[in-house]
C-alpha positions in Angstrom: -67.4 15.8 17.1 -67.5 13.6 13.9 -65.0 16.0 12.2 -62.8 15.8 15.2 -62.8 12.0 15.2 -61.9 11.9 11.6 -58.9 14.2 12.4 -57.8 11.8 15.0 -58.1 8.8 12.7 -56.0 10.6 10.1 -53.4 11.6 12.6 -53.3 8.0 13.9 -53.0 6.5 10.5 -50.1 9.0 9.8 -48.4 7.9 13.0 -48.8 4.2 12.2 -47.3 4.7 8.7 -44.4 6.6 10.0 -43.3 3.7 12.1 -43.7 1.0 9.5 -40.3 1.1 7.7 -36.9 0.0 8.7 -35.5 3.4 9.5 -38.4 4.1 11.7 -37.7 0.9 13.5 -34.2 2.1 14.1 -35.5 5.3 15.5 -37.8 3.3 17.7 -35.0 1.3 19.1 -33.0 4.5 19.8 -35.9 5.9 21.7 -36.3 2.8 23.7 -32.6 2.7 24.5 -32.8 6.3 25.7 -35.8 5.6 28.0 -34.0 2.7 29.7 -30.4 3.9 29.7 -31.1 7.4 30.8 -34.0 7.2 33.4 -33.2 10.5 35.1 -35.9 12.4 33.2 -38.4 9.7 33.9 -37.7 9.8 37.6 -37.9 13.6 37.7 -41.3 13.4 36.1 -42.5 10.7 38.2 -41.4 12.5 41.3 -43.0 15.8 40.5 -46.2 14.2 39.4 -46.4 12.1 42.6 -45.5 14.9 44.8 -48.1 17.2 43.3 -50.7 14.5 43.8 -49.8 14.0 47.5 -49.9 17.8 48.1 -53.5 17.9 46.5 -54.4 14.9 48.7 -53.1 16.7 51.9 -54.9 19.9 51.0 -58.2 18.4 50.0 -58.3 15.6 52.6 -60.3 13.6 50.0 -59.9 9.8 50.3 -60.4 9.4 46.6 -57.4 11.7 45.9 -55.3 9.9 48.5 -56.1 6.6 46.9 -55.1 7.8 43.4 -52.0 9.5 44.7 -50.9 6.2 46.3 -51.6 4.4 43.1 -49.7 7.0 41.1 -46.7 6.7 43.4 -46.6 2.9 43.0 -46.8 3.2 39.3 -43.9 5.9 39.3 -41.7 3.7 41.5 -42.3 0.5 39.3 -41.4 2.6 36.3 -38.2 3.9 37.7 -37.2 0.5 39.0 -38.0 -1.1 35.6 -35.9 1.4 33.8 -33.0 0.8 36.1 -33.2 -3.0 36.0 -33.8 -3.7 32.3 -30.9 -3.5 29.8 -32.2 -2.4 26.5 -28.8 -3.2 24.8 -29.3 -6.9 25.6 -30.0 -8.3 22.3 -32.0 -11.2 23.9 -34.8 -8.7 24.5 -36.6 -7.4 21.6 -37.4 -3.9 21.1 -41.2 -4.7 21.0 -40.9 -6.3 24.5 -39.0 -3.3 25.9 -41.4 -1.0 24.3 -44.3 -2.9 25.6 -43.1 -2.9 29.3 -42.5 0.8 28.9 -46.0 1.5 27.5 -47.7 -0.3 30.3 -46.1 1.9 32.9 -46.3 5.1 30.7 -50.1 4.6 29.8 -51.0 3.7 33.4 -49.2 6.7 34.9 -50.8 9.1 32.3 -54.3 7.6 32.9 -54.0 7.7 36.6 -52.6 11.3 36.5 -55.5 12.4 34.2 -58.1 10.4 36.3 -56.7 12.2 39.6 -57.5 15.7 38.0 -60.8 14.4 36.7 -61.9 13.1 40.1 -60.8 16.4 41.8 -63.1 18.3 39.4 -66.1 15.8 39.9 -65.9 15.8 43.7 -65.3 19.6 44.0 -61.9 19.2 45.8 -61.4 22.9 45.8 -60.1 25.5 43.3 -56.4 25.2 44.4 -56.4 21.4 44.3 -58.2 21.4 40.9 -55.9 23.9 39.4 -52.8 22.1 40.8 -53.9 18.6 39.4 -55.2 20.1 36.1 -52.0 22.0 35.4 -49.7 18.9 36.4 -51.7 16.7 34.1 -51.7 19.0 31.2 -48.1 19.9 31.5 -47.1 16.3 31.8 -49.1 15.5 28.6 -47.7 18.3 26.7 -44.1 17.8 27.9 -44.2 14.0 27.2 -45.0 14.7 23.5 -41.7 16.5 23.1 -39.8 13.8 25.1 -41.4 10.9 23.3 -41.7 12.4 19.8 -39.4 9.7 18.5 -42.3 7.2 19.2 -45.5 9.0 18.2 -47.8 6.1 19.3 -46.5 6.4 23.0 -46.5 10.2 23.0 -50.0 10.6 21.6 -51.2 7.7 23.7 -50.0 9.3 26.9 -51.4 12.7 26.0 -54.8 11.2 25.2 -55.0 9.2 28.4 -54.0 12.3 30.4 -56.5 14.6 28.6 -59.5 12.2 28.1 -60.5 11.8 31.8 -60.3 15.6 32.2 -62.5 16.2 29.1 -65.0 13.7 30.2 -65.1 15.3 33.7 -65.6 18.8 32.3 -68.3 17.6 30.0 -70.0 15.8 32.8 -70.1 19.0 34.9 -71.5 20.7 31.7 -71.1 24.3 32.6 -70.4 26.6 29.7 -66.8 27.4 30.7 -66.0 23.7 31.3 -67.5 22.7 28.0 -65.4 25.5 26.2 -62.3 24.3 28.1 -63.1 20.6 27.1 -63.2 21.7 23.5 -60.0 23.6 23.7 -58.3 20.5 25.2 -59.5 18.3 22.4 -58.0 20.9 20.0 -54.8 20.8 22.0 -54.6 17.2 21.6 -55.0 17.4 17.9 -52.4 20.3 17.7 -49.9 18.4 19.9 -50.3 15.3 17.8 -49.5 17.3 14.7 -46.6 18.7 16.3 -45.4 15.4 17.6 -45.6 13.8 14.1 -43.7 16.8 12.7 -41.1 16.3 15.3 -40.9 12.7 14.6 -40.3 13.4 10.8 -37.5 15.7 11.7 -36.0 13.2 14.1 -36.3 10.5 11.6 -34.8 12.5 8.7 -31.9 13.5 11.0 -31.0 10.0 11.9 -31.5 8.8 8.4 -29.0 11.6 7.2 -26.7 10.7 10.1 -26.8 7.0 9.1 -26.2 7.8 5.4 -23.3 10.1 6.2 -21.9 7.3 8.5 -22.4 4.7 5.9 -20.7 6.9 3.2 -17.9 7.7 5.5 -17.4 4.0 6.3 -17.5 3.3 2.5 -15.0 6.1 1.8 -12.7 4.8 4.5 -13.0 1.3 2.9 -12.3 2.6 -0.6 -9.3 4.6 0.7 -7.7 1.4 2.0 -8.3 -0.6 -1.1 -6.1 -1.0 -4.3 -8.3 -0.6 -7.3 -6.4 -2.8 -9.6 -6.0 -5.9 -7.3 -8.8 -5.4 -4.8 -6.2 -5.9 -2.0 -5.4 -3.5 0.7 -3.3 -0.5 -0.3 -0.7 1.2 1.9 -3.2 3.0 4.1 -5.1 -0.3 4.5 -1.8 -2.1 5.4 -0.9 0.6 8.0 -4.4 0.3 9.5 -4.3 -3.5 9.7 -0.8 -3.6 11.0 -1.7 -1.0 13.7 -4.8 -3.0 14.8 -2.9 -6.2 14.8 0.0 -5.0 16.9 -2.3 -3.4 19.3 -4.1 -6.6 20.0 -0.9 -8.8 19.8 0.1 -10.7 22.9 3.6 -10.8 24.2 4.2 -14.4 22.7 2.7 -13.5 19.3 5.0 -13.8 16.3 4.2 -11.7 13.2 5.8 -12.2 9.9 6.0 -9.6 7.1 6.7 -10.9 3.5 7.8 -8.2 1.0 7.5 -9.3 -2.6 8.9 -7.5 -5.7 8.1 -8.9 -9.1 11.4 -9.2 -11.2 11.6 -7.4 -14.4 8.0 -6.6 -14.3 8.5 -3.4 -16.3 9.3 -5.6 -19.4 5.6 -7.0 -19.4 4.2 -3.4 -19.4 6.6 -2.2 -22.2 6.0 -5.4 -24.4 2.4 -6.0 -23.9 0.9 -2.8 -22.4 -0.3 -1.7 -19.0 -3.8 -3.5 -19.3 -2.0 -6.8 -19.6 0.2 -5.7 -16.8 -2.8 -4.9 -14.6 -4.1 -8.5 -15.4 -0.9 -10.1 -14.3 -1.0 -8.0 -11.0 -4.6 -9.0 -10.5 -3.8 -12.7 -10.9 -0.8 -12.5 -8.7 -3.0 -10.8 -6.1 -5.5 -13.5 -6.2 -2.8 -16.2 -5.9 -1.3 -14.4 -2.8 -4.8 -14.1 -1.1 -5.4 -17.8 -1.9 -2.1 -19.1 -0.5 -1.9 -16.7 2.5 -3.5 -17.7 5.9 -7.1 -16.6 6.5 -6.2 -14.0 9.0 -3.3 -12.5 6.9 -3.5 -9.0 5.5 -2.5 -9.1 1.8 -1.6 -5.6 0.3 -0.3 -4.1 -2.9 2.3 -1.7 -1.5 2.7 -0.1 -4.9 3.8 -0.7 -8.4 4.8 -4.5 -8.6 5.4 -4.8 -4.9 3.1 -6.9 -2.5 3.1 -7.4 1.2 1.7 -10.3 3.2 1.4 -9.6 7.0 0.2 -12.4 9.3 0.7 -14.3 12.5 2.9 -17.4 12.4 3.6 -20.1 15.0 7.4 -19.9 14.5 10.1 -19.1 12.3 9.8 -22.7 10.6 6.2 -21.8 9.7 7.3 -18.4 8.1 9.9 -20.3 6.0 7.3 -22.8 4.8 4.8 -20.0 4.0 7.5 -18.1 2.1 8.2 -21.2 0.1 4.6 -21.6 -0.8 4.2 -18.0 -1.8 7.2 -18.2 -4.0 6.1 -21.4 -5.7 2.6 -20.0 -6.3 3.9 -16.8 -7.9 6.4 -18.7 -10.1 3.6 -20.5 -11.9 3.1 -19.1 -15.5 0.4 -16.5 -15.8 -2.1 -16.9 -18.6 -3.3 -13.7 -20.3 -5.2 -13.7 -23.6 -3.9 -17.1 -24.5 -0.3 -16.1 -23.7 1.7 -17.7 -21.0 4.0 -15.2 -19.1 6.8 -16.1 -16.8 6.6 -14.0 -13.7 9.3 -14.3 -11.1 9.8 -12.6 -7.7 12.2 -11.8 -5.0 11.0 -11.9 -1.3 12.3 -10.3 1.8 11.0 -11.5 5.1 11.2 -10.1 8.8 9.7 -11.3 11.9 8.4 -9.5 15.1 9.6 -9.5 17.7 12.7 -11.5 16.6 13.8 -8.9 14.0 12.1 -5.8 15.0 10.1 -4.1 17.9 7.7 -1.9 15.9 5.9 -1.7 12.6 8.2 0.8 11.0 11.3 -1.3 11.9 9.7 -4.5 10.7 9.0 -3.0 7.3 12.4 -1.5 7.1 14.1 -4.8 7.8 11.8 -6.8 5.4 12.6 -4.2 2.8 16.3 -4.7 3.5 16.0 -8.5 3.2 14.3 -7.9 -0.2 17.1 -5.7 -1.3 19.5 -8.5 -0.6 17.4 -11.0 -2.3 17.5 -8.8 -5.5 21.2 -8.0 -5.3 22.0 -11.7 -4.8 20.5 -12.6 -8.1 16.7 -12.2 -7.7 14.1 -15.1 -7.8 14.8 -16.0 -4.2 13.7 -15.5 -0.6 15.9 -13.8 1.9 15.3 -13.5 5.7 16.5 -10.5 7.5 19.8 -10.7 9.4 21.5 -8.1 11.5 24.6 -8.3 9.4 22.4 -6.7 6.6 22.5 -3.5 8.5 26.2 -3.4 8.6 26.4 -4.3 4.8 23.9 -1.6 4.0 25.8 1.0 6.1 29.1 0.0 4.4 27.5 0.4 1.0 26.0 3.8 1.9 29.4 5.0 3.1 31.2 3.8 -0.1 28.5 5.4 -2.1 29.2 8.8 -0.5 32.9 8.3 -0.7 32.7 7.3 -4.4 30.9 10.6 -5.2 33.6 12.5 -3.4 36.4 10.4 -5.1 35.1 11.4 -8.5 35.4 15.1 -7.4 38.8 14.7 -5.7 40.4 12.7 -8.6 41.0 9.7 -6.3 40.0 7.3 -9.2 42.5 6.3 -11.8 42.0 4.8 -15.3 44.2 1.8 -16.1 44.7 0.2 -19.5 44.9 -3.4 -20.4 46.4 -4.3 -23.9 44.4 -6.2 -26.6 47.0 -8.2 -28.6 47.0 -9.5 -32.1 47.4 -13.3 -31.7 49.1 -13.8 -35.0 51.6 -10.9 -34.9 52.0 -10.3 -31.2 51.4 -6.5 -31.7 49.2 -4.3 -29.5 46.1 -3.4 -31.4 44.4 -1.4 -28.6 43.8 -1.0 -24.8 40.6 -1.5 -22.7 40.1 1.2 -20.1 39.5 -0.1 -16.5 38.9 2.0 -13.5 40.8 1.7 -10.2 40.1 3.2 -6.9 42.8 3.8 -4.4 41.0 4.8 -1.2 43.1 6.9 1.1 42.3 4.7 4.2 40.8 1.5 2.7 43.5 1.0 0.2 42.7 -0.4 -3.3 38.9 -1.2 -3.8 38.2 -3.7 -6.5 35.8 -2.7 -9.3 33.4 -5.7 -8.4 32.9 -4.0 -5.0 32.1 -0.5 -6.1 30.7 -0.8 -9.7 27.6 -2.7 -8.7 26.9 -0.2 -6.0 27.5 2.6 -8.5 25.0 1.0 -10.7 22.4 0.6 -8.0 22.6 4.2 -6.8 23.0 5.8 -10.2 26.5 7.1 -9.7 27.5 4.9 -12.7 26.3 7.6 -15.1 28.8 10.2 -13.7 31.4 7.6 -13.2 31.1 6.2 -16.8 31.3 9.6 -18.3 34.4 10.5 -16.3 36.1 7.2 -17.3 35.4 7.8 -21.0 36.7 11.4 -20.8 39.9 10.4 -19.0 40.6 7.4 -21.3 40.0 9.5 -24.4 42.6 12.1 -23.2 45.1 9.3 -22.8 44.3 7.5 -26.0 44.6 10.8 -28.0 48.5 10.7 -27.4 48.8 7.0 -28.7 49.5 6.2 -32.3 46.5 6.5 -34.7 46.3 2.8 -35.2 45.8 2.0 -31.5 42.1 1.7 -30.5 40.4 2.4 -27.1 37.8 0.1 -25.7 35.5 1.5 -22.8 32.9 -0.6 -21.0 29.5 1.0 -20.7 26.8 0.2 -18.2 23.2 -0.3 -19.2 22.2 2.6 -16.9 24.6 4.9 -18.4 23.4 4.2 -22.0 19.7 4.7 -20.9 20.5 8.0 -19.2 19.2 11.1 -20.9 21.9 12.6 -23.2 24.1 9.4 -23.0 25.3 9.7 -26.7 25.9 13.5 -26.4 28.2 12.7 -23.3 30.4 10.4 -25.2 30.6 12.7 -28.2 31.6 15.6 -26.0 34.2 13.5 -24.2 36.1 12.5 -27.5 35.8 16.0 -28.9 37.4 17.6 -25.9 40.2 15.0 -26.0 40.7 15.4 -29.7 40.2 11.6 -30.3 39.1 10.3 -33.6 35.6 8.7 -33.2 36.8 5.6 -35.3 39.4 4.8 -32.7 36.7 4.5 -29.8 35.2 1.1 -29.3 32.2 0.9 -26.8 31.7 -2.6 -25.1 28.3 -3.5 -24.3 26.9 -6.7 -22.6 24.0 -8.9 -23.7 22.1 -7.9 -20.5 21.7 -4.5 -21.9 20.4 -5.8 -25.3 18.0 -8.1 -23.5 15.8 -5.1 -22.7 15.4 -4.3 -26.4 14.9 -0.8 -25.2 14.4 2.2 -27.8 17.0 4.2 -26.0 19.6 1.6 -26.5 18.9 1.2 -30.2 19.0 5.0 -30.7 22.3 5.3 -28.8 24.0 2.7 -30.8 22.5 4.1 -34.2 23.7 7.8 -33.3 27.2 6.8 -32.3 27.7 4.4 -35.1 26.8 7.2 -37.6 29.9 9.1 -36.6 32.3 6.2 -36.7 32.4 4.8 -33.2 32.6 1.1 -33.1 30.7 -1.5 -30.9 31.9 -4.7 -29.2 29.7 -7.3 -27.8 31.2 -8.3 -24.4 31.0 -11.5 -22.4 29.6 -13.3 -25.4 28.1 -16.6 -24.5 26.8 -15.8 -21.0 23.4 -14.2 -22.1 20.5 -15.0 -24.2 19.7 -14.9 -27.9 23.2 -13.7 -28.8 23.0 -14.5 -32.4 20.0 -12.2 -32.9 22.0 -9.3 -31.3 24.9 -10.0 -33.8 22.6 -9.7 -36.6 20.6 -6.7 -35.4 23.4 -4.5 -34.2 26.7 -3.2 -36.0 29.2 -4.9 -33.9 32.7 -5.1 -35.2 34.1 -7.3 -32.5 33.0 -10.1 -30.1 34.7 -10.8 -26.9 34.4 -14.3 -25.7 34.0 -14.6 -21.9 36.9 -15.7 -19.8 34.9 -18.7 -18.5 35.4 -20.3 -21.9 39.2 -19.6 -22.0 40.5 -20.0 -18.4 37.5 -21.0 -16.4 37.2 -24.3 -14.3 35.1 -26.1 -16.9 37.4 -25.5 -19.8 37.5 -28.5 -22.0 36.4 -30.1 -25.4 33.0 -28.4 -25.3 34.2 -24.9 -24.5 36.9 -25.5 -27.3 34.1 -26.3 -29.7 32.1 -23.2 -28.8 35.1 -20.9 -29.3 35.7 -22.6 -32.7 32.1 -22.0 -33.7 32.1 -18.3 -32.6 35.5 -17.7 -34.4 34.2 -19.2 -37.6 31.0 -17.0 -37.2 33.2 -13.9 -36.7 35.4 -14.9 -39.8 32.3 -15.2 -42.0 31.0 -11.8 -40.8 34.3 -10.0 -40.9 34.4 -9.4 -37.2 37.5 -9.7 -34.8 37.0 -12.3 -32.0 38.8 -11.4 -28.8 39.6 -14.2 -26.2 39.4 -12.7 -22.6 41.3 -14.1 -19.7 44.3 -15.6 -21.5 46.8 -16.4 -18.8 49.2 -18.9 -20.2 51.1 -19.7 -23.4 48.9 -22.9 -23.7 45.7 -20.8 -23.7 47.3 -18.5 -26.3 48.0 -21.4 -28.6 44.5 -22.9 -28.0 42.5 -19.8 -28.7 44.6 -18.9 -31.8 44.2 -22.4 -33.2 40.5 -22.1 -32.5 40.4 -19.0 -34.6 40.4 -16.1 -32.3 42.2 -13.1 -33.8 42.9 -11.1 -30.6 43.7 -11.9 -27.0 43.5 -10.2 -23.7 44.7 -11.3 -20.2 47.5 -11.4 -17.7 49.8 -13.4 -20.0 50.2 -10.2 -22.1 49.9 -7.7 -19.4 47.8 -6.6 -16.4 45.9 -3.3 -16.6 48.6 -0.4 -16.2 48.4 3.4 -15.7 48.5 5.6 -18.8 52.3 6.2 -18.6 53.0 2.5 -18.5 50.7 2.0 -21.5 52.7 4.5 -23.4 55.9 2.5 -22.6 54.2 -0.7 -23.6 53.4 1.0 -27.0 57.0 2.2 -27.4 58.5 -1.3 -26.7 55.9 -2.8 -29.1 56.8 -0.3 -31.8 60.5 -0.9 -31.3 60.1 -4.7 -31.5 57.9 -4.7 -34.5 59.0 -1.6 -36.4 62.4 -0.4 -35.2 62.6 2.4 -37.8 59.3 3.8 -36.6 60.4 3.6 -33.0 63.7 5.5 -33.8 61.7 8.2 -35.6 
C-alpha cells in the first residue's frame, strides 16, 4: 500500500506540473469552454447514471439506494442547468471560477455515484443491482478520464471519487475475491491516471503546435503585406486594407486615394547608389506615415510610388491633406550629410464621387497622377471625367500614329537656316508633319509628346532621319541637314547604329548631318548619351545644342560635348518678353560662340527688325517665318535653286 501511495503522489505531482505553464492554462480554458458550450455529453452521462440508479432502486426496493438515486438526480440536473446558464466566453468570469463550479458538480456526482455502488455492496442489495451500479460507476470513471483528459486534475479526481467508495466497501466486506477486486480497482486508477496524463500531453502538444502554426501563419501573412524597405504596407497589404475598409464603409462614407510618384527618383539611384535611394524612400515613407491621418493606410505601391488611402470628411479635407502631403515630401532629405531635393507628383480620386469600386478608384487616381506628370510634374491633380476622354483620344492617336508610319501618312518638311550676313541658305532643319485622313493636319506638339510617352518616338525618329537623309542627298554638298533627336531615341539600344544606317542607305556624307539635342537630354548625364555623341562625332556627324538658355548648366555642356552650333531659343528672339535683357543675353551667347568658333542660330525670326537685331547682336545664322516656313522636299529644292541663281548665276545655269 505504501508503494501504491507513492505512485499516486508521483502521478499527482506530474499532473500539477503539467498544468502550471501558460500553454496548459490555454488548454484548461479550452476544456472549460467545451464543458459549458457543449453540454450534450454531460447531459447524456448524467441521464444514464441517474436512470441506472433509479432502476437499481426500483429493483432492490432499498431506501438507501432510493435516497442516493434522488441525490444523484438532483446533482445531475444542477450540473446540466449550470452548463446551460453559464457563458464561459464571458471574460468577466475567470477560468478558475468556471472550473471550480464545474468541479463541485463533477466531484459531487462522481462521489455519489461511487457511494451508491458501495452502499449496494454493503447492504447486499442483490447481485443484479450490485453489478448494475458497479458497472455504471466504473464505466463512468473510465469514460470521464478520456472526456476530461485536457484537465487531468478533474479527470483523476472524478475517477478517484468513483472508485474509492467501492474499494472501501470491498475491503470492508473482506472476502478474498472482493479484496482482489479492490486491488485491481486501485491498479486501474493508477493505469487510468497514467493514460490520462499521456492523453493530456498529446492534447497539450497538439494545441501548442496548432497555436505555433497559427502564429507563424499570421506572421507570414503580416510579412507578406509589408514592404521590407519602408515598413509600409505593400500591394497585398493595400489590397487587403482597401477591401476591409470598403466592406465596412457606410453609404455616406467618403474615401480618398492619394497616388504619389517621386519625380526623377532614378537620378538619385544612379548618382548616389541604391542604398542611398532606399534611405530616401524610408524617409519619405516615415513622413507620409506622420502626416497621414491615424486611420489611413500608407503603402509603397512599388518603386518610387506611394499610396495613402483614408476616410475624409469631404473634398475640401482631401485637398488640404494633399497639400500637406506635398509640402512634407518637398522638404529636403538629409542623407549622409547631403541634402537631396525630392519632388513628387500626386493624383487624387474620391469614392464614391469618382468611382464605385476599389479598382476604379485606383484607376482614376492613376489617371490623375498621369495628368500631374504630363502637365509639368511637382503638382497635385484631382481626377476629372474629362481625363478619360483625353486618355482615350491619346490612345487612339497612338494607335493611328503607329499605323501612319507604316502607311507613309507622315511627311518630312524642311525649314531653311540662312546666313545672316550673305542671305544664303546654309542648310535645312527637318520637321515632321502628319496629315491625318480624317482629322486633318495634326501639329507636332500634339503627337510628338505622345510618341515620347509611349516609346513610338524611337521608330518615328529613325523614320524621320532616314527620309530626311534621302532628300538631303540630292542637295548641293555644302547644304547641311539638321534633325532633332528625342532623349528616348538616343537612349534606345542601337541608337547610333540606326543613324549610321540611315545616312549610309541614303548616300549622305556624315559631315553634312547635324543632330540637334536639348539640354533636358544632357541633364541626365547618362553614359548612353555620352557614348552616342562620341561614336557619331568620330565619323564626322555634327551636333547642335538646341533651345539654348531654357535649361540648366548650359556652359558646362558646351565645354563637355563637341557642339559646332548653338541655337538660341525663340523666346529670346520673338517672345513676349523680348527687350534689353534678352538682347544682352543674345550678345553674350554670340560672343561666346565667336570665341569658341561655333555658329549661333537665332530661332523664331519673323520680321526684318528681328533679323537686324540678332545680326547686330552677333548671331551668324537665322531661322524663322521671315525666311520661310517649313516646306516639302520638292519646295526645298526650288528654294535652293532660287538661292543658287541669286547668289551664283553661273552655277545655277550649269
